[in-house]
Jmol script that loads the backbone (N, CA, C; Angstrom):
load data "model"
ATOM      1  N   MET A   1     -35.808 -61.252 -47.363  1.00  0.00           N
ATOM      2  CA  MET A   1     -36.707 -62.341 -47.717  1.00  0.00           C
ATOM      3  C   MET A   1     -36.735 -63.328 -46.567  1.00  0.00           C
ATOM      4  N   ARG A   2     -37.898 -63.677 -46.142  1.00  0.00           N
ATOM      5  CA  ARG A   2     -38.042 -64.638 -45.047  1.00  0.00           C
ATOM      6  C   ARG A   2     -38.358 -65.988 -45.671  1.00  0.00           C
ATOM      7  N   ILE A   3     -37.589 -66.999 -45.315  1.00  0.00           N
ATOM      8  CA  ILE A   3     -37.777 -68.343 -45.827  1.00  0.00           C
ATOM      9  C   ILE A   3     -38.988 -68.956 -45.134  1.00  0.00           C
ATOM     10  N   GLN A   4     -39.917 -69.507 -45.951  1.00  0.00           N
ATOM     11  CA  GLN A   4     -41.100 -70.086 -45.335  1.00  0.00           C
ATOM     12  C   GLN A   4     -41.272 -71.507 -45.841  1.00  0.00           C
ATOM     13  N   LEU A   5     -41.831 -72.334 -45.005  1.00  0.00           N
ATOM     14  CA  LEU A   5     -42.107 -73.711 -45.352  1.00  0.00           C
ATOM     15  C   LEU A   5     -43.608 -73.890 -45.506  1.00  0.00           C
ATOM     16  N   SER A   6     -43.999 -74.789 -46.376  1.00  0.00           N
ATOM     17  CA  SER A   6     -45.406 -75.091 -46.459  1.00  0.00           C
ATOM     18  C   SER A   6     -45.880 -75.795 -45.220  1.00  0.00           C
ATOM     19  N   GLU A   7     -47.169 -75.728 -44.982  1.00  0.00           N
ATOM     20  CA  GLU A   7     -47.717 -76.352 -43.749  1.00  0.00           C
ATOM     21  C   GLU A   7     -47.446 -77.864 -43.745  1.00  0.00           C
ATOM     22  N   GLU A   8     -47.556 -78.469 -44.915  1.00  0.00           N
ATOM     23  CA  GLU A   8     -47.304 -79.915 -45.023  1.00  0.00           C
ATOM     24  C   GLU A   8     -45.844 -80.227 -44.654  1.00  0.00           C
ATOM     25  N   ARG A   9     -44.908 -79.430 -45.182  1.00  0.00           N
ATOM     26  CA  ARG A   9     -43.481 -79.683 -44.886  1.00  0.00           C
ATOM     27  C   ARG A   9     -43.180 -79.432 -43.414  1.00  0.00           C
ATOM     28  N   ARG A  10     -43.791 -78.401 -42.825  1.00  0.00           N
ATOM     29  CA  ARG A  10     -43.575 -78.117 -41.411  1.00  0.00           C
ATOM     30  C   ARG A  10     -44.085 -79.319 -40.545  1.00  0.00           C
ATOM     31  N   GLU A  11     -45.240 -79.863 -40.921  1.00  0.00           N
ATOM     32  CA  GLU A  11     -45.746 -81.008 -40.176  1.00  0.00           C
ATOM     33  C   GLU A  11     -44.848 -82.228 -40.301  1.00  0.00           C
ATOM     34  N   LEU A  12     -44.302 -82.458 -41.501  1.00  0.00           N
ATOM     35  CA  LEU A  12     -43.378 -83.595 -41.696  1.00  0.00           C
ATOM     36  C   LEU A  12     -42.100 -83.385 -40.883  1.00  0.00           C
ATOM     37  N   LEU A  13     -41.602 -82.170 -40.908  1.00  0.00           N
ATOM     38  CA  LEU A  13     -40.419 -81.829 -40.116  1.00  0.00           C
ATOM     39  C   LEU A  13     -40.640 -81.972 -38.615  1.00  0.00           C
ATOM     40  N   ALA A  14     -41.775 -81.510 -38.160  1.00  0.00           N
ATOM     41  CA  ALA A  14     -42.141 -81.630 -36.773  1.00  0.00           C
ATOM     42  C   ALA A  14     -42.181 -83.088 -36.319  1.00  0.00           C
ATOM     43  N   THR A  15     -42.773 -83.915 -37.134  1.00  0.00           N
ATOM     44  CA  THR A  15     -42.815 -85.340 -36.857  1.00  0.00           C
ATOM     45  C   THR A  15     -41.426 -85.926 -36.775  1.00  0.00           C
ATOM     46  N   ALA A  16     -40.575 -85.554 -37.749  1.00  0.00           N
ATOM     47  CA  ALA A  16     -39.171 -86.018 -37.765  1.00  0.00           C
ATOM     48  C   ALA A  16     -38.419 -85.548 -36.543  1.00  0.00           C
ATOM     49  N   VAL A  17     -38.593 -84.297 -36.109  1.00  0.00           N
ATOM     50  CA  VAL A  17     -37.929 -83.789 -34.913  1.00  0.00           C
ATOM     51  C   VAL A  17     -38.377 -84.568 -33.701  1.00  0.00           C
ATOM     52  N   GLN A  18     -39.652 -84.790 -33.597  1.00  0.00           N
ATOM     53  CA  GLN A  18     -40.176 -85.589 -32.486  1.00  0.00           C
ATOM     54  C   GLN A  18     -39.581 -86.983 -32.442  1.00  0.00           C
ATOM     55  N   GLN A  19     -39.459 -87.600 -33.601  1.00  0.00           N
ATOM     56  CA  GLN A  19     -38.897 -88.951 -33.704  1.00  0.00           C
ATOM     57  C   GLN A  19     -37.420 -88.951 -33.290  1.00  0.00           C
ATOM     58  N   VAL A  20     -36.654 -87.966 -33.767  1.00  0.00           N
ATOM     59  CA  VAL A  20     -35.232 -87.906 -33.390  1.00  0.00           C
ATOM     60  C   VAL A  20     -35.076 -87.724 -31.887  1.00  0.00           C
ATOM     61  N   PHE A  21     -35.852 -86.816 -31.300  1.00  0.00           N
ATOM     62  CA  PHE A  21     -35.747 -86.597 -29.884  1.00  0.00           C
ATOM     63  C   PHE A  21     -36.132 -87.825 -29.077  1.00  0.00           C
ATOM     64  N   LEU A  22     -37.118 -88.554 -29.574  1.00  0.00           N
ATOM     65  CA  LEU A  22     -37.517 -89.789 -28.869  1.00  0.00           C
ATOM     66  C   LEU A  22     -36.427 -90.860 -28.982  1.00  0.00           C
ATOM     67  N   GLU A  23     -35.888 -91.066 -30.187  1.00  0.00           N
ATOM     68  CA  GLU A  23     -34.894 -92.095 -30.375  1.00  0.00           C
ATOM     69  C   GLU A  23     -33.511 -91.753 -29.800  1.00  0.00           C
ATOM     70  N   GLU A  24     -33.088 -90.522 -29.980  1.00  0.00           N
ATOM     71  CA  GLU A  24     -31.714 -90.117 -29.556  1.00  0.00           C
ATOM     72  C   GLU A  24     -31.619 -89.670 -28.113  1.00  0.00           C
ATOM     73  N   PHE A  25     -32.685 -89.031 -27.628  1.00  0.00           N
ATOM     74  CA  PHE A  25     -32.633 -88.450 -26.295  1.00  0.00           C
ATOM     75  C   PHE A  25     -33.675 -89.035 -25.303  1.00  0.00           C
ATOM     76  N   GLU A  26     -34.453 -89.963 -25.836  1.00  0.00           N
ATOM     77  CA  GLU A  26     -35.530 -90.553 -25.036  1.00  0.00           C
ATOM     78  C   GLU A  26     -36.402 -89.529 -24.401  1.00  0.00           C
ATOM     79  N   ARG A  27     -36.785 -88.524 -25.190  1.00  0.00           N
ATOM     80  CA  ARG A  27     -37.582 -87.417 -24.695  1.00  0.00           C
ATOM     81  C   ARG A  27     -38.736 -87.174 -25.685  1.00  0.00           C
ATOM     82  N   ASP A  28     -39.958 -87.107 -25.149  1.00  0.00           N
ATOM     83  CA  ASP A  28     -41.079 -86.784 -25.965  1.00  0.00           C
ATOM     84  C   ASP A  28     -41.203 -85.272 -26.109  1.00  0.00           C
ATOM     85  N   LEU A  29     -41.461 -84.837 -27.318  1.00  0.00           N
ATOM     86  CA  LEU A  29     -41.695 -83.408 -27.557  1.00  0.00           C
ATOM     87  C   LEU A  29     -43.149 -83.230 -28.016  1.00  0.00           C
ATOM     88  N   SER A  30     -43.768 -82.180 -27.527  1.00  0.00           N
ATOM     89  CA  SER A  30     -45.070 -81.855 -28.025  1.00  0.00           C
ATOM     90  C   SER A  30     -44.954 -81.269 -29.407  1.00  0.00           C
ATOM     91  N   ASP A  31     -46.078 -81.142 -30.089  1.00  0.00           N
ATOM     92  CA  ASP A  31     -46.098 -80.487 -31.389  1.00  0.00           C
ATOM     93  C   ASP A  31     -45.550 -79.061 -31.289  1.00  0.00           C
ATOM     94  N   PHE A  32     -45.987 -78.367 -30.242  1.00  0.00           N
ATOM     95  CA  PHE A  32     -45.539 -76.998 -30.019  1.00  0.00           C
ATOM     96  C   PHE A  32     -44.027 -76.908 -29.897  1.00  0.00           C
ATOM     97  N   GLN A  33     -43.460 -77.778 -29.092  1.00  0.00           N
ATOM     98  CA  GLN A  33     -42.008 -77.772 -28.886  1.00  0.00           C
ATOM     99  C   GLN A  33     -41.260 -78.099 -30.194  1.00  0.00           C
ATOM    100  N   ALA A  34     -41.765 -79.066 -30.930  1.00  0.00           N
ATOM    101  CA  ALA A  34     -41.107 -79.391 -32.202  1.00  0.00           C
ATOM    102  C   ALA A  34     -41.220 -78.212 -33.177  1.00  0.00           C
ATOM    103  N   GLN A  35     -42.372 -77.538 -33.221  1.00  0.00           N
ATOM    104  CA  GLN A  35     -42.530 -76.389 -34.107  1.00  0.00           C
ATOM    105  C   GLN A  35     -41.562 -75.280 -33.693  1.00  0.00           C
ATOM    106  N   ARG A  36     -41.401 -75.055 -32.411  1.00  0.00           N
ATOM    107  CA  ARG A  36     -40.486 -74.006 -31.924  1.00  0.00           C
ATOM    108  C   ARG A  36     -39.064 -74.339 -32.300  1.00  0.00           C
ATOM    109  N   LEU A  37     -38.672 -75.585 -32.237  1.00  0.00           N
ATOM    110  CA  LEU A  37     -37.349 -75.993 -32.661  1.00  0.00           C
ATOM    111  C   LEU A  37     -37.144 -75.751 -34.158  1.00  0.00           C
ATOM    112  N   ILE A  38     -38.153 -76.040 -34.945  1.00  0.00           N
ATOM    113  CA  ILE A  38     -38.069 -75.813 -36.375  1.00  0.00           C
ATOM    114  C   ILE A  38     -37.916 -74.297 -36.613  1.00  0.00           C
ATOM    115  N   ASP A  39     -38.726 -73.466 -35.935  1.00  0.00           N
ATOM    116  CA  ASP A  39     -38.615 -72.049 -36.068  1.00  0.00           C
ATOM    117  C   ASP A  39     -37.226 -71.549 -35.729  1.00  0.00           C
ATOM    118  N   PHE A  40     -36.668 -72.035 -34.641  1.00  0.00           N
ATOM    119  CA  PHE A  40     -35.325 -71.650 -34.205  1.00  0.00           C
ATOM    120  C   PHE A  40     -34.283 -72.017 -35.286  1.00  0.00           C
ATOM    121  N   PHE A  41     -34.281 -73.247 -35.707  1.00  0.00           N
ATOM    122  CA  PHE A  41     -33.298 -73.691 -36.691  1.00  0.00           C
ATOM    123  C   PHE A  41     -33.507 -72.971 -38.071  1.00  0.00           C
ATOM    124  N   MET A  42     -34.727 -72.716 -38.451  1.00  0.00           N
ATOM    125  CA  MET A  42     -34.952 -71.984 -39.662  1.00  0.00           C
ATOM    126  C   MET A  42     -34.404 -70.579 -39.569  1.00  0.00           C
ATOM    127  N   SER A  43     -34.566 -69.929 -38.414  1.00  0.00           N
ATOM    128  CA  SER A  43     -34.086 -68.562 -38.266  1.00  0.00           C
ATOM    129  C   SER A  43     -32.579 -68.522 -38.216  1.00  0.00           C
ATOM    130  N   GLN A  44     -31.954 -69.596 -37.645  1.00  0.00           N
ATOM    131  CA  GLN A  44     -30.494 -69.606 -37.491  1.00  0.00           C
ATOM    132  C   GLN A  44     -29.787 -70.177 -38.679  1.00  0.00           C
ATOM    133  N   LEU A  45     -30.335 -71.230 -39.297  1.00  0.00           N
ATOM    134  CA  LEU A  45     -29.672 -71.924 -40.397  1.00  0.00           C
ATOM    135  C   LEU A  45     -30.203 -71.563 -41.753  1.00  0.00           C
ATOM    136  N   GLY A  46     -31.453 -71.178 -41.823  1.00  0.00           N
ATOM    137  CA  GLY A  46     -32.099 -70.886 -43.114  1.00  0.00           C
ATOM    138  C   GLY A  46     -31.356 -69.887 -43.961  1.00  0.00           C
ATOM    139  N   PRO A  47     -31.176 -68.676 -43.458  1.00  0.00           N
ATOM    140  CA  PRO A  47     -30.504 -67.668 -44.295  1.00  0.00           C
ATOM    141  C   PRO A  47     -29.068 -68.045 -44.743  1.00  0.00           C
ATOM    142  N   PRO A  48     -28.203 -68.576 -43.824  1.00  0.00           N
ATOM    143  CA  PRO A  48     -26.859 -68.913 -44.323  1.00  0.00           C
ATOM    144  C   PRO A  48     -26.888 -70.043 -45.321  1.00  0.00           C
ATOM    145  N   VAL A  49     -27.728 -71.037 -45.102  1.00  0.00           N
ATOM    146  CA  VAL A  49     -27.779 -72.155 -46.060  1.00  0.00           C
ATOM    147  C   VAL A  49     -28.305 -71.682 -47.427  1.00  0.00           C
ATOM    148  N   TYR A  50     -29.358 -70.832 -47.348  1.00  0.00           N
ATOM    149  CA  TYR A  50     -29.951 -70.261 -48.594  1.00  0.00           C
ATOM    150  C   TYR A  50     -28.894 -69.444 -49.336  1.00  0.00           C
ATOM    151  N   ASN A  51     -28.179 -68.550 -48.598  1.00  0.00           N
ATOM    152  CA  ASN A  51     -27.191 -67.729 -49.262  1.00  0.00           C
ATOM    153  C   ASN A  51     -26.063 -68.575 -49.878  1.00  0.00           C
ATOM    154  N   GLN A  52     -25.633 -69.635 -49.159  1.00  0.00           N
ATOM    155  CA  GLN A  52     -24.593 -70.508 -49.713  1.00  0.00           C
ATOM    156  C   GLN A  52     -25.087 -71.205 -50.988  1.00  0.00           C
ATOM    157  N   ALA A  53     -26.332 -71.610 -50.965  1.00  0.00           N
ATOM    158  CA  ALA A  53     -26.919 -72.267 -52.146  1.00  0.00           C
ATOM    159  C   ALA A  53     -26.916 -71.320 -53.355  1.00  0.00           C
ATOM    160  N   ILE A  54     -27.304 -70.063 -53.098  1.00  0.00           N
ATOM    161  CA  ILE A  54     -27.291 -69.040 -54.152  1.00  0.00           C
ATOM    162  C   ILE A  54     -25.859 -68.827 -54.695  1.00  0.00           C
ATOM    163  N   GLN A  55     -24.877 -68.751 -53.779  1.00  0.00           N
ATOM    164  CA  GLN A  55     -23.486 -68.560 -54.205  1.00  0.00           C
ATOM    165  C   GLN A  55     -23.011 -69.743 -55.030  1.00  0.00           C
ATOM    166  N   ASP A  56     -23.369 -71.001 -54.588  1.00  0.00           N
ATOM    167  CA  ASP A  56     -22.967 -72.191 -55.323  1.00  0.00           C
ATOM    168  C   ASP A  56     -23.588 -72.199 -56.702  1.00  0.00           C
ATOM    169  N   ALA A  57     -24.873 -71.848 -56.814  1.00  0.00           N
ATOM    170  CA  ALA A  57     -25.573 -71.794 -58.108  1.00  0.00           C
ATOM    171  C   ALA A  57     -24.934 -70.753 -59.006  1.00  0.00           C
ATOM    172  N   ARG A  58     -24.622 -69.571 -58.424  1.00  0.00           N
ATOM    173  CA  ARG A  58     -24.001 -68.477 -59.179  1.00  0.00           C
ATOM    174  C   ARG A  58     -22.644 -68.943 -59.742  1.00  0.00           C
ATOM    175  N   ALA A  59     -21.860 -69.623 -58.912  1.00  0.00           N
ATOM    176  CA  ALA A  59     -20.532 -70.068 -59.357  1.00  0.00           C
ATOM    177  C   ALA A  59     -20.693 -71.089 -60.469  1.00  0.00           C
ATOM    178  N   HIS A  60     -21.609 -71.991 -60.382  1.00  0.00           N
ATOM    179  CA  HIS A  60     -21.833 -73.013 -61.370  1.00  0.00           C
ATOM    180  C   HIS A  60     -22.243 -72.396 -62.722  1.00  0.00           C
ATOM    181  N   ILE A  61     -23.190 -71.458 -62.622  1.00  0.00           N
ATOM    182  CA  ILE A  61     -23.642 -70.782 -63.847  1.00  0.00           C
ATOM    183  C   ILE A  61     -22.514 -69.933 -64.433  1.00  0.00           C
ATOM    184  N   GLN A  62     -21.734 -69.287 -63.608  1.00  0.00           N
ATOM    185  CA  GLN A  62     -20.587 -68.480 -64.142  1.00  0.00           C
ATOM    186  C   GLN A  62     -19.593 -69.384 -64.855  1.00  0.00           C
ATOM    187  N   LEU A  63     -19.331 -70.573 -64.335  1.00  0.00           N
ATOM    188  CA  LEU A  63     -18.401 -71.491 -65.044  1.00  0.00           C
ATOM    189  C   LEU A  63     -18.988 -71.854 -66.397  1.00  0.00           C
ATOM    190  N   LYS A  64     -20.266 -72.088 -66.471  1.00  0.00           N
ATOM    191  CA  LYS A  64     -20.888 -72.455 -67.743  1.00  0.00           C
ATOM    192  C   LYS A  64     -20.856 -71.260 -68.682  1.00  0.00           C
ATOM    193  N   LEU A  65     -21.065 -70.034 -68.220  1.00  0.00           N
ATOM    194  CA  LEU A  65     -21.006 -68.873 -69.059  1.00  0.00           C
ATOM    195  C   LEU A  65     -19.610 -68.589 -69.547  1.00  0.00           C
ATOM    196  N   ASP A  66     -18.615 -68.809 -68.656  1.00  0.00           N
ATOM    197  CA  ASP A  66     -17.214 -68.612 -69.077  1.00  0.00           C
ATOM    198  C   ASP A  66     -16.820 -69.531 -70.192  1.00  0.00           C
ATOM    199  N   ASP A  67     -17.405 -70.701 -70.241  1.00  0.00           N
ATOM    200  CA  ASP A  67     -17.045 -71.705 -71.228  1.00  0.00           C
ATOM    201  C   ASP A  67     -18.055 -71.736 -72.396  1.00  0.00           C
ATOM    202  N   LEU A  68     -18.908 -70.721 -72.494  1.00  0.00           N
ATOM    203  CA  LEU A  68     -19.946 -70.732 -73.499  1.00  0.00           C
ATOM    204  C   LEU A  68     -19.376 -70.780 -74.899  1.00  0.00           C
ATOM    205  N   ASP A  69     -18.372 -70.003 -75.171  1.00  0.00           N
ATOM    206  CA  ASP A  69     -17.787 -70.002 -76.510  1.00  0.00           C
ATOM    207  C   ASP A  69     -17.248 -71.400 -76.868  1.00  0.00           C
ATOM    208  N   GLY A  70     -16.577 -72.026 -75.911  1.00  0.00           N
ATOM    209  CA  GLY A  70     -16.048 -73.351 -76.159  1.00  0.00           C
ATOM    210  C   GLY A  70     -17.118 -74.405 -76.388  1.00  0.00           C
ATOM    211  N   GLU A  71     -18.240 -74.209 -75.773  1.00  0.00           N
ATOM    212  CA  GLU A  71     -19.356 -75.146 -75.896  1.00  0.00           C
ATOM    213  C   GLU A  71     -20.160 -75.031 -77.176  1.00  0.00           C
ATOM    214  N   VAL A  72     -20.368 -73.748 -77.591  1.00  0.00           N
ATOM    215  CA  VAL A  72     -21.301 -73.595 -78.717  1.00  0.00           C
ATOM    216  C   VAL A  72     -20.700 -72.847 -79.901  1.00  0.00           C
ATOM    217  N   TYR A  73     -19.451 -72.562 -79.835  1.00  0.00           N
ATOM    218  CA  TYR A  73     -18.794 -71.794 -80.923  1.00  0.00           C
ATOM    219  C   TYR A  73     -18.828 -72.572 -82.203  1.00  0.00           C
ATOM    220  N   GLU A  74     -19.225 -71.942 -83.281  1.00  0.00           N
ATOM    221  CA  GLU A  74     -19.251 -72.548 -84.625  1.00  0.00           C
ATOM    222  C   GLU A  74     -18.248 -71.796 -85.458  1.00  0.00           C
ATOM    223  N   PRO A  75     -17.219 -72.514 -85.946  1.00  0.00           N
ATOM    224  CA  PRO A  75     -16.210 -71.821 -86.748  1.00  0.00           C
ATOM    225  C   PRO A  75     -16.847 -71.225 -88.028  1.00  0.00           C
ATOM    226  N   GLU A  76     -16.404 -70.061 -88.372  1.00  0.00           N
ATOM    227  CA  GLU A  76     -16.892 -69.387 -89.571  1.00  0.00           C
ATOM    228  C   GLU A  76     -15.955 -69.692 -90.743  1.00  0.00           C
ATOM    229  N   THR A  77     -16.555 -70.116 -91.834  1.00  0.00           N
ATOM    230  CA  THR A  77     -15.745 -70.399 -92.986  1.00  0.00           C
ATOM    231  C   THR A  77     -16.194 -69.459 -94.099  1.00  0.00           C
ATOM    232  N   PRO A  78     -15.234 -68.899 -94.832  1.00  0.00           N
ATOM    233  CA  PRO A  78     -15.635 -67.996 -95.919  1.00  0.00           C
ATOM    234  C   PRO A  78     -16.377 -68.740 -97.018  1.00  0.00           C
ATOM    235  N   VAL A  79     -17.351 -68.102 -97.586  1.00  0.00           N
ATOM    236  CA  VAL A  79     -18.139 -68.731 -98.663  1.00  0.00           C
ATOM    237  C   VAL A  79     -17.558 -68.482-100.037  1.00  0.00           C
TER     238      VAL A  79
END
end "model"
wireframe off; spacefill off
backbone 0.3
color backbone group
């Protein structure tokens, strides 16, 4: 699965990257350069961050499932 960003999000990120480079490094980046940086970081960071998020969600859900009886158990009483 390839992680994709909406065009609007890519534009917002490109603007943010340009701003950071200007403020931190006193360097102007073109839109093309900012987009290339986004592509690079998405290819390098996207999959590991995505996979970690999935693992974290799985662990959280598993904890909830493990405690399901304790959360919703209704004692049975003979009639």
